[in-house]
N, C-alpha and C positions, 0 to 999 in steps of 0.2 A: 022412271026416269027422264028428264028432260031433255031435248033435243042436245043445251049446250054442253051435256056431259058425254055427249056419243062423241067416241073415238073413231075418227076415220083410219080404214085401213093402210091409208099412205102416210098419215101421219107418225113423227119418229117418236120411239115408247120413252128414249132418255130424256127427253124435252120436257120439264114441268107444263102443267095446266095453267091456266090463267087464275091468280090469285095462290098460286100452290108453290110451296118453299120445295126444293129439292133437296132428297135427303142424302144423297151423293154429295152434294156441294158441301152440307153440314158435316159429315166426316171425312172429307177430303184430306184437313189436315191431321187428322187422327190416323188416318190409313196410309200416310205417307209413311215409309219406312226409312230409317236413318241409314247412314252408310256405314258398310261394314270396316272396323277398325283395320289398320295396316301397320307391319312395320317398318319403319325406314329411319334413315340417319340423317339427322340434321345437320347440316355442314357449319351453320351459325353465319353470322355478317362477314360479307370478304373484309369489308373496312377494320375488323380487329384484326384480321390476320396480318393486313398489310402495315397497319402500325405498329405491332409487336414485331414483326421483321426489320421496319425501319429503326425500330428503338434498341435493338441490337445489334445492327450495324454501326447507329450511330454512338452507341455506348461504348463499344469495342474499338471504335477507331479512337475515342478520347481518351479511354484509360490507357489504349497505346502509346498515343502521342504525352499525356501528363502522369503515368502511375510513377516513373522513375524505378529505381530498384529498390529491394530490401536490403537494407544498410541503415548505418547510424548517419549516414550524411543527413539526412532529414531533421535531425534532431541536435544537430552541433550546435545551432545558435542559441539551443534553450542550455548548453551546457556550461558550467565554469570557466572561466578563461585559462586556468591551469591544465585543465584535462581536454581542452579542445585539441589540441596537437594529439592527443593520444587515439581521441576519438575519430579523427581525420586516419591515423594509420591504420585503426581498424577496420574503419570502413574499405581503404584503400586495398587491405589485403582480403576483406570479404569481397570485393569486386574482383579481385584477382585469382578467385576461388581458392582462398587460404582457408582453410576450416581449422578451427582449433580444436584438441582434443575433449571430446565431451569428460564432464568429470561424472566418475560413478562413485553412486551413493549407495553406500554401505547399510544405510536405516532402511532405505526402501526394498534392497534385497532381504535384508532378516526378516521386513513384514511379509515379503511375497513369498519366501522359502521356509524360513526358519520358524515364525512366529506361532503359525499353529500347533506344533507339537509343542514347543518351547515354552509358548504364550506370548504376549507382547512384552509383559514385564522381564522375560528372562527366568522366571523362576520355574518352569516348568509344570507338570503333573504330578503328583507325588505317587509314587508306583508305577508309573507309566512313562514318562518322560523326563530325565533328570534335570535339573536349574541349569544354566550357564552363567549364573549371578555367583560368586565366590567359587567358583569350580577350578579346582586345579588342573584339569585338563583344558582349561582358558585360560587360565592366570601364568601358567607355568610356561615351558618352554613353547613359543608360537607355532615351530615345527610342528608339534602336537597335534595343536588345533588344527594348523593345515592339513596335515595327513588325515584327520576323520573328515575333515569337508571333502577330500580329494576321493578317498578311499571307502566311506564309511566307518562303521563301528558294530561290532556285534560282541554277543555274551555280556556277563556280568561285569557290573561296577558299581562302585561304591562312592558317594557324592552327597554331602551334607548328611553322613549319619545314614542313611538310608541305601539298598540296594535295587538295581535295575538290572534288569535283563532284556534286554529287547535289540533292534536291528535298526541302524540310521543307514539309508542308502547314499552310495556314492554321489557327487557332484559333479566330477570330473569332467564329465562330457557336456555339463549344462552350464558350467560357470566358467570364465575366461580367468586369467592369472590376476587381472586387474578388480574383476568383480569379487572372488575369493582374498584379495588382499583387502577390499573395502570393507566386505561384511566381517571379517576377523579383527580388522582395528575397530571396527563399531562395537562387537562383541567385547574385547579386551577392555576398550577404552573410554565406553559410552554407555553402557549398559548396565542399568541398575548400580550397585557401587566399584563397579569394577573400574580400575583405574591404569590397566597394563600399558606396556609401550605399543606404539603400532607398528603395521608390520608391511613391509614394502611389495610392490608387485615382483621384483628379482628374487625374493627370498623364496615366494611362491611357485616362480619358474624354477629355479633350481629343486626345490623340493618334489616338482612334478616332476623334472628330469630325472633325478634321483630313483624315485621311487616307481618309474613308468613301467615295470614289468609285472607289479602287484595286480593280481586280478580280485582278490578277495578282501573283503573289510577286515580293519584292524581288531585284536582284542586290545584290553587293557595291559596284558603282560608283555605284548609285542611292542607295544607303543613304549613300555617301561623300559623294554630290552635297546629298542631302538634309539632312545635317549641316551641310555647309558654310553653306547657305542658311540653315539655322535660325539657326547663329553668324553671318550678316551681318545676318540680321535684328534678333537681340541687339545687335550692335554698333551700328547704327542706333538702336536701341530706347536704347541706352545714351549714345551720342552728343547724341540728342534731348532727353534728360532734362538731359545735363550743359548743351547749351545754355539750358533753358529756366531750369536752377538759376542761369546766369549772367546772364541777363536779368533772373529775379527780383532777383538780388543788386543788379545794379547798379540796378533801380528801385530797390531799398531804398537804394541809396547815394546816389541822386538825391534820394531824399526825405528822407533825412539830412542833406545838405546845405542843401537849400531850406528843411528846419526852423531849420537854425543859421543860415541868413541872416534868415530873418524872424524871429528871438529877438535878431538882431542890429539890426534895423531897429529893431524895438520898443524896445530899451535906447537907442539914439543919440539919442531927443529928452530923454530924463530925462538923459542925461551931460552936453548942452550946457546944461540948464537950470540942472543943477548947477553949471556952469563960470560961467554968466551971474550968480548969485547973488553973488558977491565984487564 
């Protein structure tokens, strides 16, 4: 070995010799370890939050100044001249807080409460749920239908030549008088071929009060007896009214007769005087 390759004890070992490449320098990039990953919350750019808050403030201020009111006044200019005055009145009433009573939809109540059993066409399910179309329980006395909805129906009934024996739950606690009147009117007059008269809220309220003490569902016999009882009371009322009418007319006739007699008595002395003059 030549003297050029002798290593002096004072020479550092980590420095490469002349014309020699350091192995550590070659592998330095490979040996360098990557930083350990860590979890952190990235708040995002601050300018984004600034512009979001500014947009909300400016937008709220603009809507508060230019939004106006939820009324018909905005569309009055687009209405025909004949209805503008009515629209102005309606807008004024709305601004004053006067709200019209919402109209109750009997069809909507029937769809949500009744169609699951009696079907959408009102023809029911043979042997399970009786039909409402052409049913005597629907087209007859409306009080019968109201009572069934208020207190329910149980036991055997015959409809359309078929026998049904089930239980209909009461709806007195779930439906108001207006809702019952609306659904009964829909069932009696708009369901299938039914064309019976409408029912008003007053009749439902009267029926509810009349049978307020009832706690069990009706049966077909009880409904028939209640209907006959109601008819008997109506007949008695009609007879009493007729009797009162006859009595009133009789008194009027007697009064007229007494007036005629008084007129004749007053006219009699004059006639006698007229006869004595010749």
